[in-house]
C-alpha positions as semicolon CSV with decimal commas, in nm:
position;residue;x (nm);y (nm);z (nm)
1;X;1,069;5,366;1,953
2;X;1,195;5,014;1,940
3;X;1,128;4,812;1,633
4;X;0,948;4,482;1,693
5;X;1,165;4,180;1,636
6;X;1,148;4,027;1,291
7;X;0,955;3,700;1,275
8;X;1,173;3,395;1,282
9;X;1,150;3,215;0,947
10;X;1,035;2,856;0,953
11;X;1,329;2,619;0,927
12;X;1,367;2,452;0,592
13;X;1,468;2,089;0,624
14;X;1,794;1,992;0,467
15;X;1,780;1,767;0,159
16;X;1,858;1,457;0,364
17;X;1,606;1,541;0,639
18;X;1,283;1,544;0,443
19;X;1,020;1,368;0,652
20;X;0,709;1,185;0,533
21;X;0,385;1,381;0,539
22;X;0,230;1,321;0,884
23;X;-0,121;1,196;0,945
24;X;-0,382;1,435;1,078
25;X;-0,695;1,336;1,265
26;X;-0,921;1,324;0,960
27;X;-0,665;1,134;0,754
28;X;-0,623;0,881;1,034
29;X;-0,999;0,845;1,069
30;X;-1,050;0,773;0,698
31;X;-0,753;0,534;0,687
32;X;-0,893;0,340;0,982
33;X;-1,234;0,332;0,815
34;X;-1,108;0,204;0,480
35;X;-0,884;-0,050;0,654
36;X;-1,175;-0,177;0,862
37;X;-1,382;-0,216;0,546
38;X;-1,093;-0,403;0,385
39;X;-1,044;-0,643;0,677
40;X;-1,416;-0,717;0,683
41;X;-1,421;-0,774;0,306
42;X;-1,129;-1,017;0,315
43;X;-1,244;-1,206;0,621
44;X;-1,621;-1,235;0,602
45;X;-1,623;-1,571;0,413
46;X;-1,452;-1,730;0,715
47;X;-1,759;-1,644;0,922
48;X;-2,021;-1,738;0,662
49;X;-2,286;-1,993;0,754
50;X;-2,259;-2,345;0,616
51;X;-2,587;-2,314;0,424
52;X;-2,487;-1,986;0,258
53;X;-2,454;-1,986;-0,118
54;X;-2,093;-1,858;-0,119
55;X;-1,902;-1,826;-0,443
56;X;-1,584;-1,641;-0,355
57;X;-1,587;-1,263;-0,370
58;X;-1,735;-1,219;-0,717
59;X;-2,060;-1,075;-0,582
60;X;-1,921;-0,835;-0,324
61;X;-1,626;-0,700;-0,527
62;X;-1,828;-0,434;-0,719
63;X;-1,971;-0,302;-0,392
64;X;-1,627;-0,293;-0,235
65;X;-1,487;-0,105;-0,534
66;X;-1,774;0,147;-0,521
67;X;-1,702;0,206;-0,152
68;X;-1,324;0,214;-0,186
69;X;-1,295;0,496;-0,441
70;X;-1,472;0,770;-0,238
71;X;-1,279;0,664;0,073
72;X;-0,950;0,701;-0,116
73;X;-1,059;1,045;-0,231
74;X;-1,148;1,132;0,128
75;X;-0,799;1,033;0,248
76;X;-0,637;1,245;-0,024
77;X;-0,856;1,549;0,045
78;X;-0,791;1,518;0,419
79;X;-0,415;1,508;0,362
80;X;-0,431;1,814;0,136
81;X;-0,643;2,015;0,379
82;X;-0,459;1,922;0,698
83;X;-0,105;2,001;0,583
84;X;-0,090;2,381;0,580
85;X;0,200;2,620;0,608
86;X;0,254;2,890;0,873
87;X;0,021;3,139;0,699
88;X;-0,271;2,896;0,688
89;X;-0,246;2,841;0,313
90;X;-0,244;2,485;0,186
91;X;0,105;2,339;0,211
92;X;0,022;2,082;-0,055
93;X;-0,103;2,185;-0,396
94;X;-0,171;2,050;-0,744
95;X;0,196;1,953;-0,782
96;X;0,153;1,703;-0,500
97;X;-0,144;1,540;-0,673
98;X;0,047;1,539;-1,002
99;X;0,337;1,360;-0,834
100;X;0,099;1,091;-0,712
101;X;-0,014;1,045;-1,071
102;X;0,343;1,020;-1,200
103;X;0,442;0,762;-0,938
104;X;0,125;0,561;-0,999
105;X;0,199;0,556;-1,371
106;X;0,559;0,449;-1,306
107;X;0,444;0,166;-1,080
108;X;0,184;0,056;-1,333
109;X;0,451;0,048;-1,604
110;X;0,682;-0,163;-1,387
111;X;0,422;-0,426;-1,303
112;X;0,401;-0,598;-1,646
113;X;0,780;-0,643;-1,649
114;X;0,763;-0,927;-1,400
115;X;0,403;-1,042;-1,402
116;X;0,380;-1,414;-1,457
117;X;0,754;-1,474;-1,414
118;X;0,806;-1,676;-1,093
119;X;0,641;-1,405;-0,886
120;X;0,901;-1,138;-0,972
121;X;0,735;-0,796;-0,948
122;X;0,975;-0,499;-0,957
123;X;0,696;-0,252;-0,875
124;X;0,708;-0,361;-0,510
125;X;1,037;-0,193;-0,431
126;X;0,912;0,135;-0,583
127;X;0,598;0,119;-0,369
128;X;0,802;0,056;-0,053
129;X;1,037;0,349;-0,122
130;X;0,756;0,581;-0,228
131;X;0,556;0,497;0,085
132;X;0,863;0,574;0,294
133;X;0,915;0,910;0,123
134;X;0,551;1,024;0,105
135;X;0,416;0,900;0,437
136;X;0,130;0,665;0,526
137;X;-0,164;0,870;0,398
138;X;-0,032;0,954;0,053
139;X;0,136;0,614;0,041
140;X;-0,194;0,431;0,085
141;X;-0,358;0,635;-0,191
142;X;-0,055;0,579;-0,417
143;X;-0,058;0,201;-0,369
144;X;-0,428;0,172;-0,446
145;X;-0,408;0,401;-0,751
146;X;-0,106;0,212;-0,885
147;X;-0,292;-0,119;-0,879
148;X;-0,594;0,044;-1,044
149;X;-0,380;0,197;-1,319
150;X;-0,190;-0,128;-1,379
151;X;-0,517;-0,320;-1,408
152;X;-0,633;-0,080;-1,679
153;X;-0,296;-0,108;-1,853
154;X;-0,278;-0,489;-1,850
155;X;-0,647;-0,572;-1,879
156;X;-0,648;-0,716;-1,529
157;X;-0,984;-0,577;-1,421
158;X;-1,184;-0,835;-1,229
159;X;-1,335;-0,916;-0,889
160;X;-0,983;-0,928;-0,745
161;X;-0,903;-0,564;-0,831
162;X;-1,044;-0,386;-0,522
163;X;-0,867;-0,640;-0,301
164;X;-0,539;-0,578;-0,483
165;X;-0,586;-0,204;-0,436
166;X;-0,641;-0,247;-0,063
167;X;-0,345;-0,483;-0,022
168;X;-0,101;-0,259;-0,208
169;X;-0,232;0,041;-0,017
170;X;-0,147;-0,140;0,308
171;X;0,204;-0,214;0,176
172;X;0,270;0,156;0,117
173;X;0,095;0,252;0,440
174;X;0,327;0,027;0,640
175;X;0,634;0,173;0,469
176;X;0,520;0,522;0,565
177;X;0,477;0,416;0,929
178;X;0,829;0,275;0,966
179;X;1,024;0,446;1,246
180;X;1,331;0,667;1,220
181;X;1,208;0,898;0,944
182;X;1,397;1,195;1,090
183;X;1,721;1,021;1,191
184;X;1,768;0,694;1,005
185;X;1,956;0,740;0,679
186;X;2,204;0,556;0,460
187;X;2,269;0,184;0,475
188;X;2,075;0,131;0,797
189;X;1,759;0,275;0,641
190;X;1,800;0,063;0,328
191;X;1,843;-0,251;0,539
192;X;1,524;-0,167;0,725
193;X;1,335;-0,107;0,399
194;X;1,471;-0,430;0,249
195;X;1,354;-0,624;0,555
196;X;1,015;-0,458;0,539
197;X;0,996;-0,533;0,166
198;X;1,045;-0,903;0,239
199;X;0,768;-0,906;0,498
200;X;0,537;-0,694;0,283
201;X;0,588;-0,913;-0,024
202;X;0,499;-1,231;0,162
203;X;0,215;-1,056;0,345
204;X;0,068;-0,924;0,020
205;X;0,063;-1,272;-0,131
206;X;-0,093;-1,420;0,183
207;X;-0,367;-1,159;0,202
208;X;-0,447;-1,195;-0,168
209;X;-0,467;-1,573;-0,120
210;X;-0,743;-1,506;0,129
211;X;-0,933;-1,333;-0,150
212;X;-0,898;-1,617;-0,400
213;X;-0,909;-1,915;-0,165
214;X;-1,292;-1,928;-0,123
215;X;-1,324;-1,992;-0,497
216;X;-1,199;-2,349;-0,450
217;X;-1,454;-2,428;-0,179
218;X;-1,652;-2,746;-0,229
219;X;-1,386;-2,930;-0,432
220;X;-1,324;-3,182;-0,157
221;X;-0,950;-3,110;-0,137
222;X;-0,759;-3,104;0,190
223;X;-0,678;-2,737;0,128
224;X;-1,027;-2,633;0,015
225;X;-1,234;-2,370;0,188
226;X;-1,535;-2,518;0,371
227;X;-1,812;-2,266;0,444
228;X;-1,938;-2,285;0,799
229;X;-1,650;-2,492;0,934
230;X;-1,489;-2,376;1,261
231;X;-1,243;-2,094;1,213
232;X;-0,934;-2,290;1,332
233;X;-1,005;-2,569;1,082
234;X;-1,040;-2,328;0,792
235;X;-0,729;-2,135;0,896
236;X;-0,530;-2,460;0,901
237;X;-0,644;-2,537;0,547
238;X;-0,559;-2,182;0,444
239;X;-0,206;-2,215;0,581
240;X;-0,158;-2,537;0,386
241;X;-0,299;-2,368;0,077
242;X;-0,044;-2,086;0,106
243;X;0,247;-2,323;0,165
244;X;0,163;-2,548;-0,130
245;X;0,052;-2,293;-0,390
246;X;0,209;-1,949;-0,356
247;X;0,493;-1,938;-0,104
248;X;0,757;-1,990;-0,375
249;X;0,619;-1,696;-0,573
250;X;0,602;-1,478;-0,261
251;X;0,963;-1,556;-0,168
252;X;1,081;-1,470;-0,521
253;X;0,899;-1,137;-0,501
254;X;1,049;-1,076;-0,156
255;X;1,404;-1,152;-0,272
256;X;1,379;-0,919;-0,573
257;X;1,232;-0,641;-0,359
258;X;1,514;-0,670;-0,103
259;X;1,787;-0,677;-0,368
260;X;1,650;-0,371;-0,548
261;X;1,610;-0,179;-0,220
262;X;1,973;-0,247;-0,128
263;X;2,123;-0,176;-0,472
264;X;1,929;0,114;-0,623
265;X;1,716;0,214;-0,326
266;X;1,950;0,484;-0,198
267;X;1,960;0,693;-0,515
268;X;1,589;0,645;-0,583
269;X;1,495;0,742;-0,228
270;X;1,700;1,063;-0,254
271;X;1,527;1,141;-0,583
272;X;1,183;1,084;-0,433
273;X;1,262;1,306;-0,135
274;X;1,393;1,581;-0,361
275;X;1,075;1,557;-0,567
276;X;0,853;1,576;-0,258
277;X;1,017;1,905;-0,158
278;X;0,965;2,053;-0,503
279;X;0,605;1,927;-0,510
280;X;0,535;2,126;-0,189
281;X;0,508;1,820;0,033
282;X;0,755;2,010;0,251
């Protein structure tokens, strides 16, 4: 009687080949939903009627925060339930959630080091590298939780907080979606991450300007937001507002992020990937 062949063990990726956690259908659905809510929340003042009593985002921020938290939890639960091993048991466990907490605390601790100093924010490079290592789903949750934790740490809770959480979540999400996760390593990967860090740093500042810009509506300035004006006119004022108020800060943040990615990014990325394997991400 012939013995049935032994089952072939699942290949274990080598230390340098750890891939980000992929997105399943439910994770993708919840990410698209929370992103759609975020885009609508940032952009609705541009479509407000002229006679509307618009005072920035101070009124809608609590509702956005109340909606954002369960959606973040839904993304996390979907990632945990969709990533299972060959036996059907969850491939991600409490260690994965604990790692998210550790990284969020580290990012929150880094943020006060550069806050208020010419736009220098060292937490950005950690978020870019962590998003690359963890993948888009966990990266989005990490970015949002990091901003929430840093707001509690620095007393920065206000109507801007849910918008900061969304923006940082998008930064980490984009890092997790960068190509070449299975092949690109070494200097080429760091150059790609540095370039993305530059774009993400400027993009974060621009998107957050869109949150604060409506507050200066009605001041009669050439860069003020005018409710009910045609969209091209308001977008022109917004571009001038970004160029004259925050571009210098955004470029400083971008330069620091790129330098840190190129200098210490390699060792930190290897550490993050080693930690993801031990935390049962792979």
